[in-house]
C-alpha positions in Angstrom: 0.0 -11.9 4.0 2.5 -10.5 1.6 1.9 -7.3 -0.3 4.1 -5.8 -3.0 4.3 -2.0 -2.3 6.4 -1.5 -5.4 3.5 -2.6 -7.6 2.6 0.4 -9.9 -0.7 2.2 -9.7 -2.7 1.6 -12.8 -5.4 3.8 -14.3 -8.7 2.3 -15.5 -7.2 1.5 -19.0 -4.4 -0.6 -17.3 -1.6 2.1 -17.8 0.8 3.1 -15.0 0.0 6.5 -13.6 2.1 9.2 -15.5 3.8 10.2 -12.1 5.0 6.6 -11.5 3.0 6.3 -8.4 3.3 2.9 -6.6 1.2 1.3 -3.9 4.0 2.5 -1.5 3.6 6.0 -2.4 -0.2 6.0 -2.1 -0.3 4.3 1.1 2.7 6.1 2.7 1.2 9.5 1.9 -2.2 8.3 3.3 -0.8 7.2 6.6 1.2 10.4 7.2 -1.6 12.8 5.9 -3.5 14.6 8.6 -7.2 14.0 8.4 -10.0 15.6 10.4 -10.5 12.9 13.1 -6.7 12.5 13.8 -6.8 15.1 16.6 -8.8 12.5 18.6 -6.4 9.7 18.0 -5.0 8.0 21.0 -1.2 7.6 21.4 -1.6 4.0 20.8 -3.4 4.7 17.4 -0.7 7.0 16.3 2.0 4.5 17.2 0.3 1.9 15.0 0.4 4.4 12.2 4.1 4.9 12.7 4.9 1.3 12.9 2.8 0.7 9.6 4.6 3.6 8.0 7.9 1.9 8.7 6.7 -1.3 7.1 5.6 0.4 4.1 8.5 2.7 3.6 10.7 -0.2 3.0 8.7 -0.8 -0.3 8.9 -4.3 -2.1 7.1 -7.2 -0.7 6.1 -6.8 2.9 4.4 -9.1 5.4 1.2 -7.5 6.7 -1.6 -8.4 9.1 -5.4 -8.1 8.5 -5.2 -5.3 11.1 -2.5 -3.4 8.9 -4.7 -4.0 5.7 -7.7 -2.6 7.5 -5.8 0.5 8.7 -4.2 1.1 5.3 -7.6 0.7 3.6 -9.2 3.3 6.2 -6.5 6.0 5.5 -6.5 5.5 1.7 -10.3 5.8 1.8 -10.1 9.0 3.9 -7.5 10.7 1.7 -7.9 9.8 -1.9 -10.6 10.1 -4.5 -12.5 6.9 -5.7 -10.2 6.0 -8.7 -7.1 6.1 -6.7 -8.7 4.5 -3.7 -10.2 1.6 -5.8 -6.8 0.8 -7.5 -4.9 0.9 -4.1 -7.6 -1.4 -2.6 -7.2 -3.7 -5.7 -3.5 -4.0 -4.9 -4.0 -4.3 -1.3 -6.3 -7.2 -1.7 -3.8 -9.1 -3.9 -1.5 -11.5 -2.0 1.9 -11.5 -3.5 3.2 -15.0 -4.6 6.9 -15.1 -5.2 7.9 -16.5 -8.7 9.1 -20.0 -8.7 12.8 -20.3 -8.5 13.2 -21.6 -12.0 11.2 -18.7 -13.3 13.4 -16.1 -11.6 16.6 -18.0 -12.8 15.4 -18.2 -16.5 14.4 -14.5 -16.4 17.9 -13.6 -15.5 19.5 -15.6 -18.4 
């Protein structure tokens, strides 16, 4: 599954966040945030977060697994208020489809 981590976060009126936040900034900060149950995390769970942070930090379109999506949603849900969480979930649930080659060529002309 491909997700576009450069996708802008949009408010309920469809306008980009004033701080220019992207899915990457929201998910990355949620992954690296310290939440109350983290002290009970195993080393394996911490490594999964580390590997996931490496994927997200690249930005752009990234191949993720169902497990990655679940982990990202869990973290975002723990860290952010409902409006930010909902928008991040909306973007995480959208599979990125690359534009057709002819569309990309026409756009550059």
